[in-house]
N, C-alpha and C positions, 0 to 999 in steps of 0.2 A: 503494500500500500504506500503510495506516494502522498504524503500528508500536505506538501506544499502548495498544490493547486488548490482551486476553489472546491472542486468536486471532492477533493480529499479531506479538506477541512470540514466540509458539510457532512461527510460519512463519519468523520471522527466524532462529530457533534452527537450522532445518533447513539453512540455507545454508552454515554451517562444515561441517556433517557432509557436505554435497554436496563441499564442496571438499576435504575429507579423503579422500573416495572417489575423486575425480577424481585428486587428487594421488598418492595410493597407487598407482593403476593407472599413471598417467603415468611415476612414477619407477621403478616395477618395470620398465616397459618400457624406460626410459633404461638400467637396469642390463643388461637382456638384449641391448641393442643393443650396449653396450660390450663385454660378454662376447663377442658375435659378431665385433666389430672385432678384439678381442684373438686370437681363435682364427682369424682370416682365413676368416670364415664366408661364407656366400652373400651376393654383392651384393643380389640381388634381394629376400632376407629382411631384410637390413639396411634397404633402402630401404622395404620394406613397414612395418617398425617405425616408421621415420622418419614416414611418410606417416599411419599410424593414429594416433600420438601427435599429431600436428599437427592432423589433422581433429577429433579427439576433443576436444582442448583448445580450439580455436577455437569449435567448434560449442557446447559447454557454456557456456564464458564469454560468447559472444555471446548465447545464450539467456537467461542469467541476467542480463546487462547490460540486457536489455529490461524487466526488473523495476525497475530503478532502481540509483542508486549504492551505497546500504547493502547490498543483496543481493550485489551485485558485490564490494564490499570484503570482506564476511563470507566470501564463497567463496573469494576470494584468500588471506584469512587461514587457512582451513582447508587450501587447497593447500600454503602454506607450512609449516604444521605437518606435513603428510604428508611434505614434502620432508626435514624434519629426522628424522622417524621412520624413514623408508625409508634415508636415509644412515646413521643410526646402526646400523640393523639389518644393512646390507650391509657394515658394516666400515668406511665412509669417515670421515674426521676432519674 
């Protein structure tokens, strides 16, 4: 990927957005899993949520890592931003 051209910069701008989307979904699922634990929810449902989160994150990060280090780092930055937003909205400090 050549990030010096206008198309390269536009493409790079999409990676943080992908990270925010992935992180938003991932951390909402973490919240749901925690609520199920607290409510003594179904073990199968808890395990399924863990598996979905794991497979989703590994698959997306692996696919983006194939594009290079910069896309991976930008996606991770978006993922971390999503964590902060979800934690704040869910009431965690």
